[in-house]
Backbone as a ProteinNet text record, in pm:
[ID]
protein_1_A
[PRIMARY]
MTLSLIGTTIGASIFAPTTALALDADTEASMRRIAEKSEAANALEREKDKARAAKQEKDKEGGSTLVLGVAGGGLAFSIPFFLPNLIRLGKKLSGGGGQ
[TERTIARY]
2895.2	2816.3	2893.8	3011.3	3115.2	3150.7	3165.9	3164.3	3054.8	2914.5	2782.7	2820	2853.5	2844.6	2923.8	3033.1	3146.2	3088.6	3029.5	2985.7	2890.4	2768.2	2654	2725.8	2864.7	2875.3	2960.3	3060.7	3072.2	2985.7	2881.9	2812.4	2691.3	2701.3	2645.7	2702.3	2829.3	2903.3	3013.4	3056.8	2949.6	2813	2661.5	2544.5	2509.7	2541.9	2506.7	2558.1	2646.9	2650.9	2613.2	2637.5	2461.7	2293.4	2287.7	2172.2	2160.6	2260.5	2278.1	2311.6	2339.8	2329.1	2222.7	2194.6	1999.6	1946.2	1918.4	1838.3	1938.5	2036.8	2042.4	1980.2	2015.7	1897.5	1737	1691.2	1606.2	1555.3	1672.1	1582	1678.5	1757.9	1761	1659.3	1605.2	1534.3	1390.4	1323.6	1254.2	1249.4	1378.7	1446	1376.7	1455.1	1416.5	1273	1191.6	1073.1	1054.5	1042.6	981.2	1011.8	1132	1166.5	1122.5	1176.7	990.2	874.1	813.4	689.3	694.1	756.8	811.6	828.3	876.6	923.5	835.3	721.5	626.5	545.7	500.6	460.4	459.1	604.8	669.6	602.6	652.9	580.7	506.6	378.8	307.1	187.5	247.3	238.7	336.9	395.4	491.8	430	310.4	192.6	89.5	120.3	-67.5	-75.4	118.3	89.2	143.7	176.3	213.9	85.3	-18.1	-126.9	-252.3	-235.5	-249.8	-227.3	-63.4	-68.9	-66.9	-88.4	-124.8	-231.5	-391	-502.3	-547.6	-458.1	-352.1	-402.9	-268.6	-243.4	-412.4	-496.2	-529.5	-676.3	-682.4	-753.2	-759.6	-582.6	-556.8	-636.2	-615.4	-561.7	-715.7	-813.2	-952.7	-1025.8	-910.9	-968.6	-981.5	-866.5	-891	-948.5	-1013.5	-1117.6	-1287.4	-1234.2	-1381.3	-1437.4	-1248	-1296.3	-1342.2	-1251.3	-1302.5	-1441	-1500.5	-1636	-1766.3	-1692.5	-1781.1	-1736.5	-1667.3	-1610.4	-1740.4	-1693.7	-1762.8	-1883.2	-1975.5	-2098	-2167.1	-2095.6	-2156.5	-2114.9	-2056.4	-2043.1	-2183.5	-2215	-2293.3	-2413.6	-2484.4	-2600.2	-2607.5	-2480.7	-2567.7	-2511	-2542.7	-2520.6	-2666.9	-2821.4	-2945	-2932	-2928.8	-2917.5	-2819.7	-2687.4	-2623.9	-2636.6	-2770.1	-2707.5	-2740.3	-2914.9	-2991.5	-2919.9	-2819	-2717.1	-2574.5	-2537.6	-2453.6	-2461.5	-2681.6	-2611.7	-2689.2	-2672.6	-2742	-2629.9	-2453.4	-2294.9	-2343.7	-2343.1	-2271.6	-2322.3	-2471	-2530.4	-2438	-2370	-2364.1	-2221.9	-2127.4	-1976.5	-2032.9	-2103	-2094.9	-2113.3	-2202.3	-2295.5	-2401.9	-2495.6	-2583.5	-2736	-2616.6	-2718.9	-2727.9	-2848.2	-2933.1	-2840.8	-2747.4	-2704.8	-2526.3
3709.3	3598.9	3578.2	3543.3	3421.2	3537.7	3664.5	3721.3	3695.7	3722.8	3662	3502.8	3441.5	3355.9	3369.1	3380.7	3398.7	3473.9	3576.4	3648.5	3639.4	3500.1	3460.8	3355	3281.3	3140.8	3183.6	3338.3	3401.3	3463.4	3556.7	3594.4	3424.8	3324	3209.6	3137.9	3086.9	3133.1	3171.8	3336.4	3385.1	3419	3347.2	3358.1	3284.8	3138.7	3032.6	2980.8	3035.3	2984.7	3056.1	3176.9	3253.1	3214.3	3151.1	3098.5	2950.5	2891.5	2737.7	2705.6	2885.4	2817.8	2930.8	3025.5	3032.3	2948.7	2835.5	2700.8	2605.7	2649.2	2480.8	2558.3	2683.9	2764.1	2721.5	2759.2	2737.6	2573.5	2487.2	2351.4	2279.2	2392.9	2338.5	2360	2479.5	2503	2409.5	2333	2291.7	2130.9	2129.6	2015	2039.8	2076.1	2145	2159.9	2242.3	2224.2	2064.8	2001	1908.7	1746.1	1799.9	1730	1736.3	1911.7	1913.6	1827.5	1887	1807.3	1620.9	1611.2	1455.9	1374.2	1455.7	1450.3	1417.2	1581.9	1613.2	1418.7	1420.1	1325.2	1212.6	1192.9	1064	1065.2	1124.6	1163.9	1125.2	1233.5	1204.1	1033.7	978.1	846.3	778.7	804.9	718.9	680	795.3	849.8	812	756.2	729.4	531	492	351.3	333.5	435.1	393.8	416	472.5	453	379.8	296.4	168.9	23.6	69.6	-66.2	-75	56.4	48.2	-18.3	1.4	-7.5	-152.6	-221.4	-376.1	-377.2	-465.1	-415	-427	-344.5	-322.5	-433.6	-472.4	-567	-652.1	-608.3	-839.2	-832.5	-771.9	-836.5	-841.7	-760.3	-813.8	-914.5	-948.4	-1055.7	-1225.1	-1213.8	-1324.7	-1304.2	-1297	-1231.4	-1286.4	-1245.1	-1245.6	-1371.7	-1446.4	-1602.9	-1684.9	-1633.8	-1715.8	-1733.1	-1561.8	-1587	-1655.5	-1695.7	-1729.7	-1863.3	-1940.4	-2070.3	-2110.7	-2013.4	-2011.7	-2079.9	-1940.8	-1941.8	-2056.2	-2051.1	-2193.5	-2361.7	-2334.7	-2472.2	-2505.1	-2386.3	-2371.4	-2332.2	-2275.4	-2359.8	-2471	-2473	-2674.6	-2785.2	-2752	-2839.4	-2897.5	-2836.8	-2885.6	-2951.2	-2988.9	-3010	-3178.8	-3205.6	-3354.4	-3303.9	-3303.9	-3330.3	-3471.9	-3519.4	-3637.9	-3739.6	-3724.1	-3835.9	-3854.9	-3681.8	-3679.1	-3798.4	-3779.5	-3827.4	-4004.5	-3982.8	-4183.5	-4186.9	-4188.5	-4168.4	-4240.7	-4099.1	-4148.4	-4214.8	-4316	-4414.3	-4546.2	-4524.3	-4712.6	-4676.4	-4577.9	-4582.4	-4619.6	-4574.8	-4588.4	-4752.2	-4811	-4961.7	-4919.8	-4832.1	-4832.5	-4914.7	-4799.9	-4900.4	-5032.6	-5136.1	-5215.5	-5207.4	-5183	-5254.5	-5257.8
-4951.7	-4929.8	-4807.4	-4856.4	-4744.2	-4655.2	-4650.4	-4507.5	-4414.7	-4520.7	-4346.8	-4322.7	-4395.5	-4326.9	-4240.6	-4233.7	-4098.8	-4000.4	-4050.4	-3903.1	-3861.6	-3930.5	-3855.5	-3746.9	-3785.4	-3786	-3604.6	-3622.9	-3487.3	-3449	-3491.8	-3364	-3307.5	-3319.7	-3301.6	-3270.1	-3242.4	-3161.9	-3011.4	-3010.3	-2930.2	-2816.8	-2910	-2828	-2735	-2839	-2783.5	-2688.8	-2579.8	-2495.1	-2377.3	-2376.1	-2272.6	-2334.3	-2418.5	-2456	-2406.7	-2371.4	-2307.9	-2174.5	-2033.9	-1963.9	-1914.3	-2002.9	-1923.4	-1918.5	-2055.7	-2061.1	-1942.4	-1905.8	-1782.7	-1677.3	-1623.4	-1558.3	-1513.6	-1613.9	-1600.8	-1575.5	-1711.8	-1671.4	-1531.6	-1442.2	-1337.2	-1250.3	-1236.7	-1128.3	-1178.5	-1288.5	-1346.6	-1285.5	-1282	-1269.2	-1104.5	-1007.2	-895.5	-869.9	-911.3	-881.2	-894.1	-959.4	-1023.1	-880.3	-863	-800.2	-604.5	-616.9	-481.8	-484.3	-557.6	-632.2	-580.6	-628	-660.5	-481.2	-419.3	-238.7	-219.8	-212.8	-171.5	-174.2	-318	-329.4	-249.3	-254.8	-190.7	-56	3	96.3	170	118.4	193.1	97	74.4	-4.4	58.7	155.7	307	388.7	435.4	484.1	530.6	420	348.4	376.3	284.8	387.5	520.2	592.7	716.6	797.9	722.2	817.1	786.8	615.6	611.4	652.5	703.3	721.7	954.6	972.5	1106.7	1127.3	1060.7	984.2	1057.3	966.2	861.7	1001.2	1092.6	1240	1291.4	1358.9	1416.1	1403.5	1232.4	1161.7	1240.1	1240.4	1260.2	1424.3	1491.7	1614	1632.4	1606.9	1623.7	1492.7	1399.7	1351.9	1415.5	1507.9	1613.3	1709.2	1728	1848.4	1760.8	1655.4	1562.9	1539.2	1452.6	1422.8	1531.4	1626.7	1802.4	1824.3	1826.3	1845.4	1755	1679.2	1556.9	1559.4	1574.2	1562.6	1705.1	1817.4	1939.1	1977.6	1883.2	1801.7	1779.5	1648.2	1545.8	1649.8	1720.3	1829.9	1954.7	1942	2076.4	2035.1	1927.7	1810	1786.2	1765	1666.7	1798.2	1906.6	2059.2	2015.6	2048.9	2063.4	1907.8	1760.5	1726.4	1730.7	1793.3	1822.7	1953	2045.3	2274.5	2202.3	2158.4	2168.7	2211.8	2073.6	2027.5	2095.2	2158.4	2286.3	2351.3	2368.4	2532	2519.1	2419.6	2372	2346.1	2345.6	2273.5	2390.1	2504.2	2633.5	2733.2	2682.7	2811.2	2745.1	2622.8	2538.8	2565.1	2627.3	2606	2835.2	2862.3	3008.5	2981.7	2906.7	2922	3008.3	2961.4	3030.5	2895.2	2756.8	2684.6	2651.8	2586.1	2554.8	2429.6	2332.3	2255.1	2302
[MASK]
+++++++++++++++++++++++++++++++++++++++++++++++++++++++++++++++++++++++++++++++++++++++++++++++++++

């Protein structure tokens, strides 16, 4: 029984390093594949981020003209409601008003 234990120990010590090397090679190949997939995914995400940033910059440029257009339109559409008051104020300030 002691001889079989010694034989098993010697056999395990002989085959263990080669098994570990084989596992290391498979592990390295797996890690390399994972790293390549990750790098490809990261590159794709960087491209999406660049496209998103370019779109946001384009939207910002158009946004300022839109805001100015809305403000100008609001002013233009509100003048008819305030025009009689503005005319009355102009007459009063020029001295032509009775009060």
